C-alpha positions as CSV (number, residue, x, y, z in Angstrom):
1,M,131.1,209.3,67.6
2,K,133.0,206.0,69.8
3,T,132.7,205.3,73.6
4,P,135.4,205.7,75.5
5,S,138.1,203.3,75.1
6,P,138.5,201.8,78.4
7,L,141.9,201.8,80.2
8,S,143.3,198.9,81.7
9,P,143.1,199.9,85.7
10,A,145.6,199.0,88.0
11,P,144.1,196.6,90.7
12,V,143.3,197.9,93.8
13,P,145.6,196.9,96.5
14,A,142.5,195.7,99.0
15,P,138.8,195.4,98.6
16,T,136.8,198.5,98.0
17,T,133.5,197.6,99.8
18,S,135.1,198.7,103.3
19,P,133.0,201.5,104.8
20,G,136.7,203.6,105.4
21,Y,137.5,203.1,101.7
22,W,134.3,205.0,100.5
23,T,134.4,207.3,103.2
24,G,138.1,208.6,102.2
25,V,136.6,208.8,98.2
26,W,134.2,211.1,99.4
27,R,136.6,213.4,101.2
28,R,138.9,213.3,98.5
29,L,135.4,214.1,96.0
30,R,134.2,216.6,98.1
31,R,137.5,218.7,98.0
32,D,137.0,218.7,94.2
33,R,135.1,222.1,93.7
34,V,134.8,221.3,90.1
35,S,133.2,217.9,90.8
36,M,130.6,218.7,93.6
37,V,129.3,221.9,91.3
38,C,128.6,219.1,88.6
39,L,127.0,216.9,91.4
40,A,125.2,220.0,92.6
41,V,124.4,220.4,89.0
42,I,122.8,216.7,88.7
43,I,121.1,216.8,91.8
44,A,118.9,220.0,90.8
45,I,118.3,219.0,87.1
46,V,117.2,215.6,88.8
47,L,115.3,217.0,91.2
48,A,113.7,219.4,89.3
49,A,112.9,216.6,86.5
50,L,111.3,214.5,89.6
51,F,108.8,217.2,90.7
52,A,107.8,218.4,87.3
53,P,104.3,218.3,88.1
54,L,104.8,220.2,91.3
55,L,107.2,223.4,88.9
56,A,105.5,222.8,86.1
57,P,103.6,226.5,85.4
58,A,101.2,224.4,82.3
59,D,100.4,221.9,80.7
60,P,103.3,220.0,78.6
61,S,101.0,218.5,76.0
62,T,98.7,221.6,75.7
63,G,99.8,224.6,73.4
64,N,98.2,227.9,71.9
65,V,99.1,228.0,68.6
66,L,98.9,232.0,68.8
67,K,101.3,232.1,71.0
68,R,103.9,230.2,69.4
69,L,107.6,230.7,69.6
70,Q,106.8,233.7,72.0
71,S,110.2,235.0,73.0
72,V,112.3,234.2,76.7
73,G,111.1,236.4,79.2
74,T,107.3,236.7,77.9
75,P,104.9,237.2,80.6
76,N,103.6,234.3,81.7
77,Y,106.4,231.8,80.0
78,A,109.5,232.4,81.1
79,L,111.2,230.4,78.6
80,G,109.0,231.2,76.0
81,T,106.9,228.9,73.9
82,D,107.5,225.9,71.8
83,E,106.1,225.8,67.5
84,L,102.9,224.8,68.9
85,G,102.5,227.1,71.7
86,R,103.5,225.1,74.4
87,D,105.0,226.2,77.6
88,M,109.2,225.9,76.9
89,L,110.1,225.6,81.1
90,T,107.2,222.9,81.3
91,R,108.2,221.3,78.5
92,L,112.0,220.9,79.5
93,L,111.2,220.1,83.3
94,F,109.1,216.8,82.4
95,G,111.6,216.3,78.9
96,G,114.3,216.1,81.7
97,R,112.4,213.0,82.9
98,L,112.6,211.3,79.6
99,S,116.0,212.7,78.9
100,L,117.6,211.0,82.2
101,I,116.2,207.3,82.0
102,M,117.1,207.1,78.3
103,G,120.5,208.0,79.6
104,V,120.8,206.3,82.7
105,V,119.0,202.9,82.6
106,P,121.0,201.7,80.0
107,V,124.0,202.0,81.3
108,G,123.1,200.7,84.6
109,L,121.4,197.8,82.9
110,A,125.2,197.6,80.8
111,L,127.2,197.7,84.7
112,V,125.2,194.5,85.7
113,I,125.1,192.6,82.5
114,G,128.7,194.0,81.5
115,G,130.4,193.3,84.7
116,A,129.2,190.3,85.2
117,L,130.1,188.8,82.1
118,G,133.6,190.6,82.3
119,M,134.1,189.1,85.5
120,I,133.5,185.7,84.3
121,A,135.4,186.0,81.3
122,G,138.7,187.4,83.5
123,F,137.8,184.9,86.4
124,L,137.6,181.7,84.2
125,G,139.4,182.4,81.1
126,G,140.2,180.0,78.5
127,R,137.2,179.0,76.3
128,A,134.5,181.5,78.3
129,N,137.3,184.2,77.5
130,S,137.5,183.8,74.1
131,I,133.8,183.6,73.5
132,I,132.8,186.4,75.6
133,M,135.7,188.6,74.3
134,R,135.3,188.0,71.0
135,S,131.9,188.3,71.2
136,A,131.9,191.8,72.9
137,D,135.3,193.4,70.3
138,V,132.4,192.1,67.1
139,L,130.3,194.9,68.8
140,F,133.0,197.6,70.4
141,A,134.3,198.0,66.6
142,F,131.3,200.0,65.7
143,P,130.8,203.5,66.8
144,S,128.5,204.2,69.6
145,I,126.0,206.1,67.9
146,L,126.3,203.9,64.4
147,L,125.7,200.9,66.4
148,A,122.3,202.1,68.3
149,V,121.0,203.9,65.0
150,A,121.5,200.3,63.4
151,I,120.1,198.2,66.3
152,A,117.1,201.0,66.9
153,G,116.3,200.9,63.3
154,A,115.8,197.5,63.1
155,L,113.7,197.0,66.1
156,G,111.6,200.3,65.1
157,A,111.0,203.5,66.8
158,G,110.2,203.9,70.3
159,V,111.6,204.1,73.7
160,A,111.7,200.4,74.6
161,N,113.5,199.8,71.4
162,A,115.9,202.6,72.1
163,L,116.6,201.6,75.6
164,L,117.3,198.4,75.0
165,A,119.6,199.6,71.9
166,L,121.7,201.8,74.3
167,T,121.9,199.2,76.7
168,I,123.6,196.7,73.8
169,V,125.9,199.5,72.6
170,F,127.5,199.7,76.3
171,I,127.4,196.3,77.6
172,P,130.8,195.7,74.8
173,P,133.1,198.5,76.6
174,I,132.0,197.8,80.2
175,V,132.8,193.5,79.7
176,R,136.1,195.1,78.4
177,I,137.2,197.0,81.6
178,S,136.0,194.7,83.6
179,E,137.6,191.4,82.4
180,S,141.0,193.4,82.5
181,A,140.6,194.5,86.1
182,T,139.2,191.2,87.2
183,T,142.4,189.1,85.3
184,Q,144.7,191.6,87.6
185,V,143.5,190.5,90.7
186,R,142.7,187.1,90.0
187,D,145.9,185.7,90.9
188,L,146.9,187.7,93.7
189,D,147.4,185.9,97.4
190,F,143.9,186.6,98.9
191,V,142.3,184.5,95.3
192,E,144.5,182.0,96.1
193,A,143.9,181.6,99.5
194,A,140.1,181.2,98.7
195,R,140.8,179.0,96.2
196,A,142.6,176.9,98.8
197,T,139.8,177.1,101.5
198,G,137.7,175.2,98.8
199,A,135.3,178.0,97.8
200,G,133.6,177.8,94.7
201,S,134.0,180.6,91.8
202,V,130.8,182.3,92.5
203,S,131.4,183.1,96.2
204,I,135.0,183.9,95.0
205,I,133.8,185.9,92.4
206,R,131.4,187.9,95.3
207,E,133.3,188.2,98.2
208,H,137.2,188.7,96.9
209,I,136.4,189.7,93.2
210,L,133.7,192.2,92.9
211,G,135.2,194.6,96.2
212,N,139.0,194.6,93.8
213,V,137.3,195.8,90.5
214,L,134.8,198.2,91.4
215,G,135.7,201.0,91.6
216,P,137.6,201.1,88.2
217,I,134.2,199.7,86.6
218,L,132.2,202.3,88.5
219,V,134.3,204.9,86.7
220,Y,134.6,203.8,83.5
221,T,130.9,203.6,83.7
222,T,130.4,206.8,85.1
223,S,131.7,208.3,82.3
224,L,129.5,206.5,79.6
225,L,126.5,208.5,81.1
226,S,127.2,211.7,79.4
227,V,127.5,209.6,75.9
228,S,124.6,207.7,77.0
229,I,122.5,211.5,77.6
230,I,123.7,212.5,73.7
231,V,123.1,209.0,71.5
232,A,119.7,208.8,73.5
233,A,119.0,212.6,72.7
234,G,120.2,212.0,69.2
235,L,117.8,208.6,68.7
236,S,114.6,210.7,69.2
237,F,116.4,213.6,67.5
238,I,116.0,211.3,64.0
239,G,113.2,209.7,64.6
240,L,114.1,206.7,66.4
241,G,113.5,207.5,70.4
242,A,110.3,209.4,71.8
243,K,107.5,209.8,69.9
244,P,105.5,213.6,70.0
245,P,104.0,214.8,71.4
246,T,106.0,213.3,74.3
247,P,108.5,215.8,75.8
248,E,111.8,214.8,75.5
249,W,115.1,217.2,74.8
250,G,116.1,215.7,71.8
251,L,112.8,215.3,70.1
252,M,112.4,218.5,71.0
253,L,115.8,219.6,69.5
254,N,114.2,218.2,65.9
255,A,111.2,219.9,66.7
256,L,112.4,223.8,66.7
257,R,115.0,223.5,64.0
258,S,112.7,225.3,61.7
259,A,112.7,228.4,64.4
260,I,116.5,228.8,64.3
261,Y,116.7,231.6,62.5
262,T,113.1,233.2,63.9
263,Q,114.2,232.6,68.1
264,P,117.4,230.8,68.0
265,L,117.8,231.1,71.5
266,I,114.0,229.3,71.9
267,A,116.0,226.4,69.6
268,A,118.9,226.2,71.8
269,L,117.4,225.6,75.2
270,P,117.4,221.6,74.7
271,G,120.5,221.3,73.5
272,I,121.5,223.4,76.3
273,M,120.3,220.9,78.5
274,I,121.9,217.9,76.8
275,F,125.0,219.8,77.0
276,A,124.8,220.6,80.8
277,V,124.1,217.0,82.0
278,S,126.4,215.7,79.3
279,L,129.5,217.7,80.6
280,S,128.2,217.3,84.4
281,F,128.8,213.6,84.1
282,N,131.7,213.9,82.5
283,L,133.4,216.6,84.8
284,L,131.8,214.2,87.4
285,S,133.9,211.4,86.4
286,D,136.9,212.7,86.2
287,G,136.9,213.8,89.9
288,L,135.4,210.4,90.9
289,R,138.6,208.9,88.7
290,S,140.9,210.9,91.2
291,A,139.1,210.4,94.0
292,M,139.1,207.0,94.0
293,D,142.8,206.8,92.5
294,V,142.0,204.7,89.6
295,Q,144.8,205.3,86.9
């Protein structure tokens, strides 16, 4: 699976940092029912994960092998039990915490690092652009999941190493979208006017470039969240992410493989959660693209 190819964004005619711009974006986004439903799903899952200790009916690590693989709807076990007799509803609630962290944090870090590198490359051009962009191209040439597995395998299994691997994977595509957007606005009149007043490069990037390229970067970054959640779950599934008995959706999928023929619904529950979150982020990204008028 490769990350979505960055599109070449059209320059935004006015700085997007003004309150009126974001008010208009939110107004247009609210009219998109699909995006609102997806946003509600994401908020509900995030809140459920945050308040898991209050909502969970049991301890996520305590099980009873005599009650293993109870079906959905069993008394005291609304979503059944896993292969060790642990409550599935509890495990899904607590698993959402780590799954969301492993999906969102790498993209957030890549946004900061890749966005900054892309703006530097696009604004300065020349040798700086060549060094940054060619380095990004080397990493971007590999499918995201293959690169993540290679880096995580080299670093060793563990959540921290998986987060680092995913961050490295998502930096190159964000660098490309950031550099492309910056290149299109660096020679516009308001940037030239800032140069004429003697403003430095850092000041111009912060005050004039950032506001105009933030929209396309945010839209593309939002689309990466769905990919990140799937790849993070894949790393845990093959043993390169979270470790037992930590509740995490990808790890739970792996542990329940043997139950696919006896309790298929129980085995599919973690996958359903991964699918619901990734699909919601993907559709929300489409709605945000339309609301921000980014082509």
